[in-house]
Each structure stands twice: as structure tokens, then as C-alpha cells.
C-alpha positions, 0 to 999 in steps of 0.5 A, spaced: 374 617 724 368 614 727 365 608 724 360 609 718 353 606 717 350 603 712 344 608 712 349 613 712 353 611 706 346 610 703 344 617 704 350 620 702 350 616 695 343 618 694 342 620 687 348 616 684 348 611 679 350 605 684 348 598 685 349 595 692 351 599 698 355 595 703 358 598 709 362 593 714 365 595 721 370 590 720 372 585 713 378 581 711 378 584 704 373 588 701 375 585 694 374 579 696 367 580 698 366 584 692 368 577 688 363 573 692 357 579 691 360 579 683 359 571 683 352 572 686 350 577 680 351 584 684 350 590 679 355 595 676 357 600 680 356 596 687 360 599 692 363 596 698 367 599 704 369 598 711 372 601 718 377 596 718 380 591 713 385 586 716 387 582 710 387 588 704 393 586 699 395 591 693 399 590 686 404 584 686 401 581 692 404 587 696 400 588 703 396 594 703 395 596 711 388 599 713 389 603 719 382 602 723 379 609 724 384 613 719 384 609 712 378 608 707 378 602 704 373 601 698 372 596 693 367 597 686 364 592 682 364 594 675 360 590 669 364 593 663 360 594 657 362 592 650 366 598 648 370 597 655 372 590 654 377 593 649 380 598 654 380 593 661 387 594 662 386 602 663 381 601 668 386 601 674 389 608 671 382 610 670 381 610 678 387 613 679 385 619 675 378 619 679 382 619 685 386 625 683 380 629 680 376 627 686 382 631 691 382 637 686 374 637 686 373 637 693 378 642 696 383 644 690 388 639 692 394 638 688 396 630 687 400 626 682 399 620 679 405 615 679 405 610 673 401 606 673 396 608 678 398 610 685 396 617 687 402 621 690 402 628 695 408 631 695 411 625 692 408 621 698 403 615 696 396 617 699 392 611 695 393 605 692 389 601 687 388 594 686 384 591 680 382 584 679 378 580 674 373 575 675 372 570 670 366 565 669 367 560 663 372 563 659 368 570 659 370 575 664 364 576 669 367 583 673 372 587 675 373 588 682 376 595 683 380 596 690 381 603 692 385 604 699 385 612 701 390 614 707 385 620 709 387 621 716 393 622 720 396 615 723 394 612 717 400 611 713 404 604 715 411 604 718 416 605 713 418 598 714 412 595 711 412 599 705 416 600 698 415 607 696 414 613 702 407 614 704 403 619 708 396 621 708 391 627 706 391 630 713 398 630 714 400 633 707 395 638 706 391 639 713 385 638 710 380 633 714 375 630 708 369 627 712 368 619 709 361 620 706 364 626 702 370 623 700 366 616 697 361 620 694 366 625 690 370 619 689 365 615 685 362 621 682 369 622 678 369 615 677 362 615 673 364 622 670 370 619 667 368 612 665 365 614 658 372 617 656 376 610 658 381 610 652 380 616 648 385 622 647 381 626 653 383 620 658 390 620 656 391 628 656 388 628 663 392 622 665 399 625 662 397 632 665 397 629 672 403 624 671 408 624 676 416 625 674 414 627 667 421 630 664 424 627 670 430 622 671 427 616 675 430 609 677 426 603 674 426 597 679 425 590 675 422 584 680 429 581 680 431 587 684 436 590 678 435 597 675 436 603 671 436 610 670 431 613 665 427 619 663 419 619 664 417 622 657 409 620 657 404 614 656 403 610 650 396 609 647 396 602 651 397 605 657 405 603 658 410 608 660 414 611 655 421 612 658 428 614 655 435 611 657 442 615 658 443 612 651 437 615 648 434 609 647 426 610 647 423 604 651 416 602 653 414 598 659 408 595 661 405 595 669 408 589 672 415 590 668 418 595 672 416 600 679 418 607 679 423 610 684 426 616 685 433 616 682 437 617 689 
């Protein structure tokens, strides 16, 4: 993957309702820079990307490893509307759904979403999301949406560095998606889906893409304990619905458990 320039990215995003556009050769974390720009007043849908990210992070303080020239790290600054403020917890799955539908739209690539937001191809993780909040004086200033996509061969980290099997779009499908096309198609889907946030149509799309629905999985808690349960769907607040071996229905919030295959 060649280094993307600011001019090339701006040209690719021409016509989309985006804010500032920042494209770096190398950066510590696109999310950290997103915090800086949000505090400085950057507008809604400001886009930040880089060829290399050296201090990326994922959910629950896990490392998100970005392989230079193979992975595409990106951050989008969101200024939530009054209506969107009621559904802030759904921006993370909204981003996962945008990734899922971007793959479908670009080359009819069939992916799944492992609750709450990881995008899978052939049950291997090819993208991750970190949604962070910035507060000023007790008031939400911005959402910082971090998106890491493994597009090309060599982008998946070593097995010792991850908690779930990872791969790339190229390795799983043989498809090579140019960076500019990927960023544009993803942002297009994010913009298209955003008005549906929290609506019945949003949950219908999410459940349709839900990995492991109807299957028994292992639910792993932060302390390492686990249980087997069947995934049945998603609740109106975005929590996961499962049924355990005794037939008891349970709901889980993001952060309470992680999904693994039952083996």
C-alpha cells in the first residue's frame, strides 16, 4: 500500500459532507489527534487517517496493532445532534454496520458483526472500533470514532497479540480495495445510516448481520470466568440477548462479556 496524500484523500471525498480532512504518514493515535481537533472546534464528520499508527488502542484498553501499508486506521469526529444524544451507545454498532455494508456495497463481500461491533469475514476479525467521548464542563463535546480495518495481506497481528482470530479482506476474499475507495465507501455508508440510529430499521439491519445468532457461544467475563449460552438477538438498548442451558434469558451490556466460539 502506497502512502495516501492529503490531496488524494480530499479529492476522493469530494462531494461528501465531511469536515476537516487530515492524512498523516505516521501518527501515535488517530483518536488522540481526534481529541485534540475536537477540543479545538473541528466540525462534525472531520476525518483523520494515517499510513502508520504506533499507539493504537481498542476496547477495554487492548492494543490495536496497525501494520504500516496493510491496515487503514481512521478516526471520525462526531458532533451528536439532540436526537442522537439519546442513542450515544449505538454509535459504535452503527460504525460496525457501516463497515459491514461498505463491504457489501463495494464488492458484495459478505461479512458479519460480532456483538457489539467487531466485523468478521469467515469468522475472523478484519475490523475493530473504539468509540470514545470528550466532555467539556459536564457537557458532551464530541464522539471520537476510531476505526481500524485490515484490508491487505500482512495486516493481521500475530496470534499472541490478539484475543480473537484476525485476518484481512485480501486474505479472506482475494479482493484488494484501494484506500481512497475504501474510505469513501465507508464514510458514505456511515452518513447514509446515521439518520436511522436507534430506529427499528437500524436494529433490523444489525440483527440481520449479527454473527452467531441462533448458535451457542462462550461468554467470557473480564475476570476470566465464562458460560455457554445461545445468542438470540439484540435488545432495544443495544444489549445482547442470550439464553443459557437452563433456558434463562439474559441481557448483557458491552464490556460485561466477550463472545468466543464455544470450543
